[in-house]
N, C-alpha and C positions, 0 to 999 in steps of 0.2 A: 360533165360535170361541168356550170359554167364557173369564171372565177368570179367573183367582184372588179368592180372598174377601178384601178389604182389613181385613175388622175386627179378625183375630186380628190381625196385623200393628200393625194403628194402635193398639189395643189396651195389647199390653204396649210399643211405645216409650213410650207416655206414662206409662206407668204408671211404666215403669224413670226416665226424668226426673221424676216427681214423688221418686221416691226410696223407693219401699212394695214391701212384699211383696203375694204374691198375696194370702194371707191377708186383708192388713190392710185391702186394697179391699175385699176382699167384705165385711165386714165390717164399711165404715164405711159399705158400697153398703146395708145388710141381710140380711148374709147368716149365716146361723146360723155360730157360730164353728167349730165340725165339719165343717161342711161349706167350708166359704167358698176354702179355697187347693186345692183339688178340681173346684169348678166354673169357677173362674178359669182354671184351670191346661185345661180345656177349650176356654173363651171362647177364649183365647190358643194354643193347637193347631189350633183350627178343627175340631174331634170337635162342638161345637155352637155354637151361636149364639143371645146374646142379643138377647131382647124388648125392643123397643121402647125400653120404660118402663126398664129392663136399664140400656143402652146409654146412657139420660138419666143417672140416677144416676151411674152412670161419670162423664160426659161435666160433671158439676157437679164431681165428685169429683176429679176430675184436671184439670181448670180448660180444658179443648177447648171447643171447639163441637162439638154433635153430628155437626156434617154431616165432622167430621174426621175420625172413624171410617168413611166413605167413600170418601173421599180414594185413588182409584188411583196416586198418584205422589209424592210430597216436597217438589216442589215444591209440588202444589196442597193440601197438608199445611200449608205452611206460611204459606199463601197463608189458608187459612181461618181458620188461630189468626187472624194479623196482622189478617184484616178484622176478625176478631169482636172486640178489643180498639180499633176503634173508634167516635167516639162515630158516633150516629147522624148529625149532621152533617157528618161526614168520607165517610162511606157514603154516603150523598147526592149530596155533592162528590165521589167517585170514580165511582161509577156516571155521572153525567156530561161526565166527560173519557173516560172509557171507552166511550162509545152517542156523542160527540159526534165529527160528520161535519163536518170546515172546508168551507166553503160554494165553488162553481167558480168562477174567474176568468171 
């Protein structure tokens, strides 16, 4: 069973949260103003999938980590954003906490 592509949903959610239009986002990431809205609409509808460079520019503009676009659940997407905002030290501590196995008695 093939899962749906999460990119269109994540892209639309992040753009709406940022409070910008499809056209505005397209222009901000370097698209021609005359085609920005249409191209972004195709990405959000899942008709086309942006290449990794375009996704990276979108992530930067929308202030989300690149992996956010690939999260299949809301929980994973929220977690990706929260982790991205952590310092490297806090990320390392979280990894330690999650992978630490209590010693057997």
